[in-house]
N, C-alpha and C positions, 0 to 999 in steps of 0.2 A: 566666470562663476567658479568658486572653489568646489572641487568634487566632494561629494558626500563620502565620508569614510565608513568602512564596514568594520564591525567589531564582533568577536566571538565572546559570549557571556554565559555565566552559569551561576546558579544559586545552590547552596546547601541549606536545608531547612530542618526544623525540628520535626520529630515523627510522633505517631500516635503513642509510642512508648513514653514520651515525655508529657504530652497532654492530649486528651481526646477532643477538647473544645476549642483550642486555638493553636496557632503555629506562627513561626517567625523565621526570618532569614538569619542564620548564624555565620554564614560566610558567603562571599561572592568573589568572582574573578572575572576580569575583562582583559582581552588583548586585541590589538588591531589585527585584522585578518592578514594584512600585508606585512606584519611584523610580529609574528607569534611569540617571539622571545620577550617582548615588552609586556609583561603581565602585571596588572594592578590587582591587588587583593584587599577586600574590606570585610567588616564583620556585622553589618546591619543594613537594612533596607534604606534607611535615611541617607547613608553615605553613598549608596549606589545611585539613588535619585540625584544627589548632588553631582556625582561623576557624569551622569547623562546630561545634566543641565550645562555643564562646562565643556562637554565634548559632543557636539552635534554628530549624528550619524545613524546608521542602521545597526541594531544590536540583535545578533542571531543567537537565540537559545535553542538547544536541541530538545525538542518537545516543549515549545513555547506555551502550549496549552496548559502546562503546569506552572511554569515560572511566571508567566504574565499575570496570573491571578494575584500573586503577591504584589505586583506593581499596581494593578488596577484597584485592589483593596486599599493600598496606601493612598492612591490618588483620590479615591472617593471619600476617604476619611479625612482628607486634608484640603478640602475646598475645591477640588477639580471637578469640572462637569464633563459628562460624556456626550458625544455627538453634537458638539458646538464647533463645527469645522473651522479651523484656522484661528480661532480666538485664543487669547492668552489664558494659561492655566486651564486648559481643556484637553480632552483626548477623544479620538475617534477609533472605532474598532471595526475589524472585518472578522465576523464570527458567523459560521454557517448555521443553517436551520438544524443541522445535526450536532451542534455544539462544538464544531471544530474551529479553533482559533487560528487565523492566518496572520493577523497584523494588528498592531496597536500604534497609532500615531499620537504623539504627545507634543503639545506646545507649552513651553515654560516661559515665564517672565520673571526676571530677577528684580531686585530692589531699585535698580537704575532703569527699569522698564525696557531692558534689552531682551529680545525674544531669542529663544533657542529651541531646537526641535530634535526629537529622538523618535525612531521608529523601531518597534519590537517586531522581529520576524522569526520564523520557525525554520531552523536548518534541517530538521527532520523531513520537512516537505521538499527540501532540495536533495537530501541524501537519506532515504528512508531505511536506515539501519541503525543498530545500537552503536554507541560510542566505541565500545570494544571491537565490534565487527568492522567499523570504519577504519580504526587503527590498523587492523589486520589486512583488510581488503586494499586499502590505499597505501600500504607499506609505509606508514607514518613513523618517524624516528622515535616518538614517545608512545608509551603504551598505557592502557587503562589500568589504574590502580584500584585498591579497595580499602575501605575504612569501616568502622563500626558506626552505622547510621544512628543507632539507638543510644549511643553513649551520652550521658548528661552533659549539656553544654549551656550553662547559664548565660544570661545577658552579660556581655563584656568578655566572654570566653576568649582567651588568647590561643590562637591557632597553633597546633603542634607542627613540626616540620613535615610529618606525614600528611596532615590535613592540607597544608599549603601545596605540597607536591601533588596530592590527589586532585584538587580543584584546578591547579595550574595545568596539569596534563589534559583534563577534560576540555578546557577552552582551547588549548593548543592543537589538539587532535582535530577539532571541528574547524579551526582556523586554517590548518594546512589543507583540509579537504575542500573547504569553500574556495580557497585561493586557486586550487586546481580548476574549479568551475569558472571562476571569474577570468582566469587566464585564457579560457576558451571562449570568452564573450558571453557566458551563460549567467545572466544577472536577473532573471525573472524571479517571481515569488515562489514558484514550485518547479520541480524537475519536469512536470508535464508541460508547463508554460514555456520552459526553456526549449523543450523538444519541438513544440509547435512553432516557436519563433525561428529556431534553427532550420526547420523544414521549409518554412515560408521563404527563407533566404535562398533556398536551393531549387525549388520547383515553382511552377506557375500555379500556386495554390488556388486562388480565387477563380481561375479559369476552369479548373477541374471541379472545384467544390464550392458552388455558389451558395448563398444564404437561402435556406428553405424555411417556409412559414412554420410557426410554432405548432399549428394544428397537424400539419403533415409530419413534422418531426415527432410529435407525440405518438402518432401511429407507428412510424418506423422504429421508434425506441422500444416498442413492445417486442420486436424481433431480436433485440440486443441481449445476449446472455453471456455468462462467464465461461471459465474453463471447465473441462470435463474432469470431475472428481468422483470416482466410483469404486466401491469395494465389492468384490465377488462374495456373495453371502456364503458360499461353500467354505470359505477360509476365515470367516468372521470369528474372532476370539480364539482361534486355534493356534497352537505353536507349530510353526512350519519349519522344515529343514532347509537345505541349501536352496538358494535362489539368486536371481540376477536382476539388476536394475538398468534400464535403458532411459536415456533422456534425448529429447530432440535438440539438435543444435540450433539455437536462436529461433525458437518456434514462431513467435509473433513477427519478428523482422522477415522471416521467410514467407509467412502468409501475406505480408504487405507487398510482396513482389507478384502476387497472383492477380487475376482479373478482378477489378473492383469497380463499383458503380461510380459514375461521374455525372455532373450536370444536374439539371432539374428533373425530378421524377415525373413520369407520365401516369395518370390514373387509368385503371382499367376496372371493369365490373365483372362479376362472376369468376369463372376459372381462367387463369392465364393460359394462353395457347401460343405465345410467341417464342422467341429464341434468345431473349436478353436476360440479364440478371433481373430478379424481381423480388418483391416482398408480398406475400399472399396471406390473407386472412381466411381461415376455414372454420366452419362450425361442424364439430365431429365427435365421434366416440372412437376408442381404439383399445387394442389389447396387444401386449408384447408378443412377438413370435417366439416359438420355442427355440432355445439355443442362441438367442440374440441379446446383445447388451441394450439396455434402455438408453435412449438418447434425448428424451424430452425433459428439460428442466423447467419447471413452472416458476415464474417470478412471484414468489410468495413471501419473501423477506425472512429475516431471522437467520442465524447461523445454520441451524440444522435443516430448516426448510430450504435454504439456499443450496444445499447439496443433496436434496432429495429428488431422485429421478423417478418419473412416473412409469409404472408398469401397465396401468390401465386407466382409461378415461371412461367411467361408467355412466356419466350423465352428459348430454349434449353440451359441449364447451367450445367457446371461440378461442382459437390459438392463432398467433401471427408468426409466420416463419419467413426467413430468407429462403431463396430457392435452394441453397445448399442444405440447410436444415430440413426443408420439406422433403428432399430426395432421401435423406437418411431416415426421416420419420416413416415414409412409406416402405423403405427397405427393412426396417426393424419392427414395425407394428402392422397388424391387420387393422386397417382403418375403414371406418364407416363414415363417409363424408355426407353430412346432412345438407350442407350448403357451402358453396364457394362464395365468399363475401367480398371479393375484389381486392384491390391493392394498388401497388405502384411498380412500374417497370423502369429500368435505367439503361442509358447508354453506359458503356464500360471501356476500360483501358487496362492494359497490363503494365507492370513495372513503373507505375506512377512515382513511387517513392524510391526508385533505384538510386538517384543521386544522393539522397539522404542516407539510405541504408549503406551504400558503398562508402560514403565518406566516413561514417562512424565505424563500419567494419574495418576499414583501413586503419583508423586511429586505434581501434582495439588490437588489431593484429601486429601493429608496428610499435606498440608501447607496452610497458609493464607498470605495475604498481598503480598509483593514483589515476593516471590518465587512462589506463586500460579499464579500470573500474568505472570511471566516469563514462567511457564509451558504452559500456554495458548498460548503464542506467539510461543513456540517451536512446539506445536501440529498443529498449523495452518500455519506454514511457510515452511514446507518441500515439499509439493506436487508441489508448484509453482517453486521451485528451480530445480525440475526434468526437467522442460521445459525451462531452461535458454537458451536464444537466443545465438547461437554460433557466430553471427556477433558482435564483440566487437570493431569495428572501433570507434575511439574516436575523441575528439576535444581537442584543446589546446588554452590557452588565449594569446591574443595580445592586445596592446594598439592601438585602432582605432584613427588615427590622426584627422579625420574629426569630430568624436563624442567626442574626448577627454575622452574616456572611454574604459573599457575592452570589448573585443568581443571574442567569442569562434569560432575558425576556425576548419573545418573538416579536419582530417588527409588525406593526399593524397592517401595513400595505405589502401586497405581494410584489416582488421585484423580479423582473424577467430580463434576460439578455438573448441575443441572437444565438441559435445553435451553431456548432462548428460544422459537422457533417456526419451525423449518426450512422447513416447507411454504410459508410466505409468501415466504421468500427464494427458494425453488426456482421459484415461479411468477413472481416479479418478473423473475428472470434469464431465464426461459423466454420471457416476453413481450418482453423486450429483444432476445433472439436472433431471435424471430419478426419483430420490427420491422426489424432490420438485414438479416436474410436475405431477407425479402420485397422490400425495396428493391434489394438487390444482385442478386437474381434478375431483377428488372425491368431493371436495367442490363445484366446478362449477356445477356438476350434481345435487347437493343438493340445488342449487340456492343461494349459500352463498359466492362464491369467489369474492374478491375485488382485491387483489394485492399480488404479490410474490416478494421477494428479496433474492435470493440465498439460505438462510437457514431459511427463515421466510415466513409465509402466514398470511394475514389479511382478516378476514371474517366478514360478516354481522351476527349480533345476538350474544349475550353474553351467549352462552350455548355450550356444547361439540359438536365437529364434529364427525360424524360416519365414520367408514371404515378405520381409520388409527391407528397406534400403538402410544399410549400416555403414557409417563412416565417422571417424573421430572428429572431423571438422566441417564437412560440407553442410552448407546452410539448409535447414529443413530436413536433414536425414538423422537417423537415430545413432547414438553412440553408447557404447558400454560404459556406464558410469561407475558401477561398483558391483560387488558380489557379496552375499551374506551367508553366514553359517546357519543362522536361525532367525526367525522373525515372528512377530505377532501383530495382526491388524485388527483394530477394534471398530473403527468408524471412519468417516471422512476426515482426513488430515489428523489422524490419531493412530500412530503405529510405531513399533520398535523393531529395529534390525541390528543384529550383531554382525558387523562387517568382517570380512576375512582379513588376516594380518597384513596383506599387501596394501590394504586401503586404510590402515591405521596411521596415525601421525607420529607415534613414538612407541618405544618398548613398553611404556607404562599405560598406554591407551588400551582400555579393555574392549574397544570396538563397538560399544553400545551407542546407537544413534537413535534418539527419541524425537519424534515429531508429535506434538500434542497441542492443538489449537486451544488457546486460552490459558495454558499452563506456563508459569514463569520459567524462563530458560535456566535460571540458577537453581531451580527445584527439580530439574529433570535428571540430574546426575545420579541420584540414588535409586532410580528405577531399574528393574531387570525383568526378564520374562515372567518370573513368578509374581512380582508385585504390580505388573501392568495388566489390568483387567477392568471391565465395565464394573463400576461401583467402587473402584479403588479411591481412597481419599489421600491427597497429598497435603499435609499441614502447611499452611502459609503459601499455598500454591498460586494464589492470585492476589493482586493488589487492586483495590477498588478506591478510586479518588472520591474524596468527600470535602466539600468546601466548608471551611470554618473561619472564625475570626482570624484575619491576617493572611489567609491564603488557602492552600490545599493540603490535606493530609492523605497519604496513601494507606488505606485501611487494609491490613493483612488478614486474609480469611482463607479457609480451607478450600481446596479445589477438588471436586468430585468428577471423575471420568464417567459421564453419563451416556446412556444409549440414545439413539435418535428417537 
């Protein structure tokens, strides 16, 4: 059987500045992943569809959730039916309940009744960075260019040399990066799936991690929480002088070397009194102890709520903890336990993932450029895959007659798959929070703690912190990442630091480093300590996708830095 060829593809489309009610493709480019110099360029969606009909294969778009809408819109308007698996002139989709598009499979039939197939995939889910960042991180020979997206380009517009080079570079950058993955045998749909597949080749996965029932997995999933992100309110919105930033070397890979649950869980009732790893449900009230950092993150959804740590539980509430989180909870809060509600205990083992971690650490340390960056992705993508949600109920596209645009409709029937092994992911993230919170509490006790974000802590004063293990490379230890002259912290994942000259990239670099969740990266450059505050408005600071006739328009709107 002839192998399926992989292609890197990209669309350039009209913007809201041209029309608010419809959009179209004014340029496309395709190159084979294994031959990125062989670039084909066109100027409309029809010619791209013809190209796919003539060239079977996988077509990777970077953020296919945008580009694939143009393809599905065209197909639905031209006689193709959705969800008619394998039939001619049909397509199937893989779209999550949360509207994330993963794949579109298309079956064409030409006038001679010869079938051909094309599959749209998302390279962003393989390499979750911007095209510009990928070019830099992977040390790719061509760089991201820029054009005026809003310039009028009527139907039949002849591409300029700059426009051709722009779209050519975009597909070549992704092709080089994808080929690096394929050369390592990483051919799954997402980097998480690549990581899990690679791991299963290196350890006795099913022996350690058997399939657990959906009911038990649902209980254990309540103990799975994210990274520790917390701002010391003493420094909120204040301009701070000199400071220092520490990062943990490979935090999650380091935590995967610790003692983790294995095997089938054993239920227990009431309060656990054994000596194994366990997940415990308690019905309680609590109040944060004086001088302690909060540790309890309630699973309440939404960006701001997702980073809101609880200082008190004033009404009896059921909370489910890993044994690691439970120990921190009792250490940082005065807890009134109303009832211990049972849970599950686990057998355990250490260094289960050592062959996987060692392999990719060796790849990382013995390579540069693309392969090194790929190794970093693989090291940080496995733990989350262990907690994959078993509810895979999806959506499918229809043409909404009133809106004259694509809309995603939820499937009528719930679709479930077997869990991977949520308990391991819950303990990995619990150990990670324990590592970060312990170090930050040490810094707080020394009067220096400002802010923490998962694997980093930002401290007052540009001098070493006491009481933590510091090393530039050792797995799981802290390294001095940078120092700043001044800074301002507003909320979770929203801060500005002016790094010292030795951490700047060039003589013209002003040292301003802005992190602001939700704000476009290209709109951060004009911010400084004076213009960075709660309530500040950044014109055009966010792009909101809106489906219209022909595809999607990114609506530019103002971004307001809001408080929690």
